[in-house]
C-alpha positions as a printed Julia matrix, in Angstrom:
170×3 Matrix{Float64}:
 138.96  144.12  122.84
 135.63  145.54  122.45
 136.56  144.74  118.56
 136.76  140.99  119.6
 133.95  141.11  121.81
 131.73  142.38  118.45
 133.45  139.79  116.32
 132.89  137.12  118.79
 128.92  137.97  119.53
 128.56  138.51  115.83
 130.1   135.39  114.68
 127.83  133.54  117.74
 125.09  134.58  116.35
 125.65  133.92  112.5
 126.35  130.15  113.46
 123.55  130.04  115.97
 120.94  131.49  113.15
 122.74  128.87  110.51
 122.23  126.08  113.28
 118.54  127.15  113.74
 117.95  127.18  110.17
 119.64  123.72  109.56
 117.71  122.43  111.93
 114.34  123.65  110.9
 115.19  122.0   107.22
 115.68  118.3   109.01
 112.71  118.86  110.74
 110.48  119.69  107.66
 109.56  116.56  105.43
 108.66  116.67  101.8
 105.17  116.9   101.2
 104.81  113.64  100.05
 106.41  112.25  102.64
 103.71  113.8   105.12
 100.92  112.7   103.2
 101.43  108.82  103.49
  98.79  107.33  105.55
  95.36  106.95  106.33
  93.42  109.78  107.26
  90.0   110.31  108.6
  87.55  113.25  107.27
  86.94  115.74  110.3
  84.49  118.18  107.9
  83.69  119.19  104.65
  82.31  122.47  102.85
  81.3   123.11   99.7
  80.41  126.77   98.51
  78.53  127.1    95.43
  79.57  129.68   92.42
  76.73  132.26   94.09
  78.04  131.68   97.57
  75.14  128.88   99.02
  76.47  126.42  100.78
  75.8   123.07   99.45
  75.69  119.39  100.9
  78.7   117.16  100.38
  76.68  114.32  100.39
  73.27  113.85  101.46
  72.94  112.74  105.28
  74.12  113.72  108.84
  76.31  111.63  109.91
  79.03  111.74  106.8
  81.83  109.33  107.15
  85.08  109.29  105.13
  88.61  107.99  104.59
  91.65  108.8   102.79
  94.91  106.97  102.04
  98.1   107.81  100.43
 100.58  104.95  100.03
 104.32  105.52   99.05
 103.95  104.12   95.49
 101.62  107.27   94.55
  98.75  104.61   94.77
  95.45  107.02   96.51
  92.02  105.67   97.61
  89.11  107.66   99.11
  85.67  107.26   99.99
  83.04  108.98  101.37
  79.53  108.1   102.77
  76.29  108.38  104.06
  74.25  105.47  103.68
  70.7   104.56  104.97
  69.89  101.24  106.11
  68.62   99.12  103.3
  64.71   97.74  104.26
  65.83   94.5   102.16
  69.41   92.17  103.32
  69.94   92.14  100.01
  71.64   94.95   98.07
  70.5    93.69   94.93
  66.65   94.17   96.1
  66.22   98.09   96.88
  63.78  100.5    96.04
  63.87  103.28   94.24
  63.94  105.38   97.04
  66.77  103.45   98.61
  68.72  103.87   95.4
  68.79  107.53   95.39
  69.75  107.1    98.86
  72.8   105.34   98.32
  74.07  107.49   94.74
  73.55  110.52   96.77
  75.41  109.24   99.74
  78.63  108.13   98.32
  81.51  108.98   96.37
  84.47  106.64   96.06
  87.55  106.97   93.92
  90.55  105.26   93.79
  94.08  105.73   91.26
  97.07  107.69   91.29
  98.8   110.43   92.96
 101.76  113.01   92.39
 102.25  116.33   94.83
 103.91  119.65   93.67
 106.16  120.63   96.83
 106.78  123.77   95.54
 103.2   124.9    94.4
 101.49  122.3    97.0
  98.91  121.32   94.33
  97.88  117.63   94.98
  96.87  115.58   91.61
  94.92  113.1    91.57
  94.61  110.99   88.33
  91.68  108.56   89.14
  91.24  105.36   87.59
  88.04  104.32   88.93
  85.19  106.47   90.51
  81.38  105.72   92.38
  80.76  108.34   89.4
  81.4   107.46   86.84
  82.38  111.09   85.03
  85.35  111.26   87.12
  86.63  107.85   85.7
  90.05  109.14   84.16
  90.0   112.19   85.16
  92.7   114.43   86.79
  91.64  116.2    89.85
  93.63  119.14   91.41
  93.79  119.77   95.46
  95.31  123.28   96.67
  97.28  121.93  100.0
  96.32  124.49  102.45
  97.78  123.16  105.69
  99.77  119.7   106.68
 101.04  118.6   109.63
 101.87  115.12  111.29
  97.9   114.82  112.71
  95.89  117.21  109.96
  95.67  117.94  106.29
  93.49  120.54  104.87
  93.07  121.11  101.25
  90.91  122.44   98.79
  89.18  121.36   95.26
  89.19  124.81   93.65
  86.14  124.33   91.03
  84.38  120.73   91.41
  83.02  119.36   88.32
  79.92  121.09   89.22
  82.06  124.68   89.82
  81.66  124.72   93.76
  84.24  125.14   96.01
  85.32  122.63   98.58
  87.35  122.58  101.62
  88.5   119.38  103.45
  89.59  118.86  106.85
  91.15  115.31  107.66
  92.86  114.18  111.1
  95.35  111.22  110.47
  94.53  107.96  111.83
  97.4   105.67  111.26
Protein backbone atom coordinates (compact mmCIF):
# COMPACT_ATOMS: atom_id res chain seq x y z
CA UNK A 1 0.00 0.00 0.00
CA UNK A 2 2.81 2.45 0.89
CA UNK A 3 4.55 1.60 -2.39
CA UNK A 4 1.39 2.45 -4.36
CA UNK A 5 1.03 5.76 -2.56
CA UNK A 6 4.70 6.57 -3.22
CA UNK A 7 4.36 5.64 -6.91
CA UNK A 8 1.16 7.69 -7.16
CA UNK A 9 2.85 10.71 -5.55
CA UNK A 10 5.86 10.39 -7.85
CA UNK A 11 3.61 10.01 -10.90
CA UNK A 12 1.57 13.03 -9.81
CA UNK A 13 4.75 15.09 -9.30
CA UNK A 14 6.15 14.14 -12.73
CA UNK A 15 2.86 14.88 -14.50
CA UNK A 16 2.52 18.19 -12.64
CA UNK A 17 6.08 19.17 -13.59
CA UNK A 18 5.48 18.27 -17.24
CA UNK A 19 2.21 20.20 -17.28
CA UNK A 20 3.80 23.28 -15.73
CA UNK A 21 6.77 23.04 -18.08
CA UNK A 22 4.55 22.76 -21.16
CA UNK A 23 2.47 25.77 -20.02
CA UNK A 24 5.67 27.76 -19.57
CA UNK A 25 6.79 26.95 -23.10
CA UNK A 26 3.41 27.94 -24.54
CA UNK A 27 3.47 31.22 -22.59
CA UNK A 28 6.91 32.21 -23.93
CA UNK A 29 6.76 33.91 -27.32
CA UNK A 30 9.67 34.04 -29.74
CA UNK A 31 11.58 37.29 -29.34
CA UNK A 32 10.73 38.34 -32.91
CA UNK A 33 7.03 38.10 -32.13
CA UNK A 34 7.50 40.09 -28.90
CA UNK A 35 9.38 42.84 -30.77
CA UNK A 36 6.67 43.51 -33.34
CA UNK A 37 4.92 46.77 -32.58
CA UNK A 38 5.57 50.37 -31.63
CA UNK A 39 7.87 51.32 -28.74
CA UNK A 40 8.44 54.72 -27.08
CA UNK A 41 11.81 55.67 -25.61
CA UNK A 42 11.86 55.71 -21.81
CA UNK A 43 15.56 56.30 -21.24
CA UNK A 44 18.96 56.10 -22.87
CA UNK A 45 22.37 56.10 -21.24
CA UNK A 46 25.64 56.48 -23.12
CA UNK A 47 28.91 55.66 -21.39
CA UNK A 48 32.29 56.45 -22.96
CA UNK A 49 35.33 54.15 -22.95
CA UNK A 50 36.70 55.99 -19.90
CA UNK A 51 33.43 55.51 -17.98
CA UNK A 52 32.03 59.02 -18.22
CA UNK A 53 28.38 59.52 -19.14
CA UNK A 54 27.65 61.33 -22.38
CA UNK A 55 24.46 62.85 -23.78
CA UNK A 56 22.81 60.70 -26.41
CA UNK A 57 21.46 63.81 -28.12
CA UNK A 58 21.75 67.43 -27.19
CA UNK A 59 18.71 68.78 -25.39
CA UNK A 60 16.77 67.92 -22.30
CA UNK A 61 13.51 66.43 -23.53
CA UNK A 62 14.50 63.57 -25.81
CA UNK A 63 11.66 61.65 -27.45
CA UNK A 64 11.97 58.50 -29.49
CA UNK A 65 9.95 55.87 -31.30
CA UNK A 66 10.99 52.44 -32.49
CA UNK A 67 8.86 50.30 -34.81
CA UNK A 68 9.25 46.65 -35.80
CA UNK A 69 6.97 45.12 -38.45
CA UNK A 70 6.14 41.48 -39.14
CA UNK A 71 7.96 41.75 -42.47
CA UNK A 72 11.31 42.48 -40.77
CA UNK A 73 11.33 46.24 -41.28
CA UNK A 74 12.40 48.62 -38.56
CA UNK A 75 12.32 52.37 -38.07
CA UNK A 76 13.77 54.44 -35.24
CA UNK A 77 13.85 58.15 -34.62
CA UNK A 78 15.07 59.94 -31.53
CA UNK A 79 14.87 63.71 -31.42
CA UNK A 80 15.19 66.89 -29.42
CA UNK A 81 14.68 69.87 -31.72
CA UNK A 82 14.68 73.55 -30.85
CA UNK A 83 12.10 75.82 -32.43
CA UNK A 84 13.45 77.54 -35.54
CA UNK A 85 13.30 81.32 -35.84
CA UNK A 86 11.87 81.05 -39.33
CA UNK A 87 8.78 79.09 -40.31
CA UNK A 88 10.75 77.86 -43.33
CA UNK A 89 12.92 74.81 -42.62
CA UNK A 90 15.17 75.82 -45.53
CA UNK A 91 15.87 79.25 -44.00
CA UNK A 92 17.91 78.41 -40.89
CA UNK A 93 20.90 79.90 -39.13
CA UNK A 94 24.19 77.98 -38.72
CA UNK A 95 23.38 77.57 -35.01
CA UNK A 96 19.95 76.11 -35.82
CA UNK A 97 21.52 73.74 -38.35
CA UNK A 98 23.94 72.51 -35.71
CA UNK A 99 21.15 72.08 -33.14
CA UNK A 100 19.09 70.02 -35.60
CA UNK A 101 22.09 67.89 -36.65
CA UNK A 102 22.95 67.23 -33.00
CA UNK A 103 19.33 66.71 -31.99
CA UNK A 104 18.23 63.82 -34.21
CA UNK A 105 19.19 60.29 -35.08
CA UNK A 106 16.87 58.39 -37.37
CA UNK A 107 17.29 55.22 -39.36
CA UNK A 108 15.28 52.58 -41.13
CA UNK A 109 15.99 49.23 -42.69
CA UNK A 110 15.51 45.56 -41.95
CA UNK A 111 16.15 43.44 -38.89
CA UNK A 112 16.73 39.86 -37.75
CA UNK A 113 16.66 38.34 -34.28
CA UNK A 114 18.80 35.54 -32.91
CA UNK A 115 16.48 33.66 -30.59
CA UNK A 116 19.28 31.73 -28.87
CA UNK A 117 21.74 34.59 -28.30
CA UNK A 118 19.12 37.40 -28.08
CA UNK A 119 20.98 39.50 -30.63
CA UNK A 120 18.94 42.02 -32.61
CA UNK A 121 20.70 42.83 -35.89
CA UNK A 122 19.67 46.01 -37.72
CA UNK A 123 20.63 46.50 -41.36
CA UNK A 124 20.37 50.25 -41.94
CA UNK A 125 19.23 51.25 -45.38
CA UNK A 126 19.24 54.96 -44.57
CA UNK A 127 20.14 57.08 -41.58
CA UNK A 128 20.18 60.75 -40.64
CA UNK A 129 23.84 60.04 -39.84
CA UNK A 130 25.10 59.17 -43.36
CA UNK A 131 28.01 57.09 -42.02
CA UNK A 132 25.40 54.54 -40.91
CA UNK A 133 23.89 54.08 -44.38
CA UNK A 134 24.27 50.39 -45.20
CA UNK A 135 25.76 49.64 -41.77
CA UNK A 136 24.86 46.65 -39.64
CA UNK A 137 24.16 47.34 -35.97
CA UNK A 138 24.02 44.73 -33.21
CA UNK A 139 21.87 45.12 -30.10
CA UNK A 140 22.01 42.77 -27.11
CA UNK A 141 18.46 42.30 -25.84
CA UNK A 142 18.75 42.20 -22.06
CA UNK A 143 15.02 42.15 -21.27
CA UNK A 144 11.79 41.90 -23.21
CA UNK A 145 8.19 41.57 -22.08
CA UNK A 146 4.83 42.54 -23.53
CA UNK A 147 5.33 46.07 -22.19
CA UNK A 148 9.10 46.72 -21.99
CA UNK A 149 12.20 46.28 -24.14
CA UNK A 150 15.76 46.83 -22.99
CA UNK A 151 18.87 46.47 -25.08
CA UNK A 152 22.47 47.55 -25.16
CA UNK A 153 24.57 48.71 -28.04
CA UNK A 154 27.92 47.20 -27.01
CA UNK A 155 29.98 49.55 -29.19
CA UNK A 156 28.66 52.58 -31.02
CA UNK A 157 30.53 54.05 -34.01
CA UNK A 158 32.24 56.35 -31.50
CA UNK A 159 33.20 53.36 -29.30
CA UNK A 160 30.68 54.02 -26.51
CA UNK A 161 28.27 51.69 -24.70
CA UNK A 162 24.57 52.55 -24.81
CA UNK A 163 21.66 51.17 -22.84
CA UNK A 164 18.15 51.94 -24.09
CA UNK A 165 14.82 51.23 -22.43
CA UNK A 166 11.60 51.28 -24.45
CA UNK A 167 7.94 51.00 -23.46
CA UNK A 168 5.35 49.41 -25.74
CA UNK A 169 2.89 51.91 -27.16
CA UNK A 170 1.06 49.55 -29.50
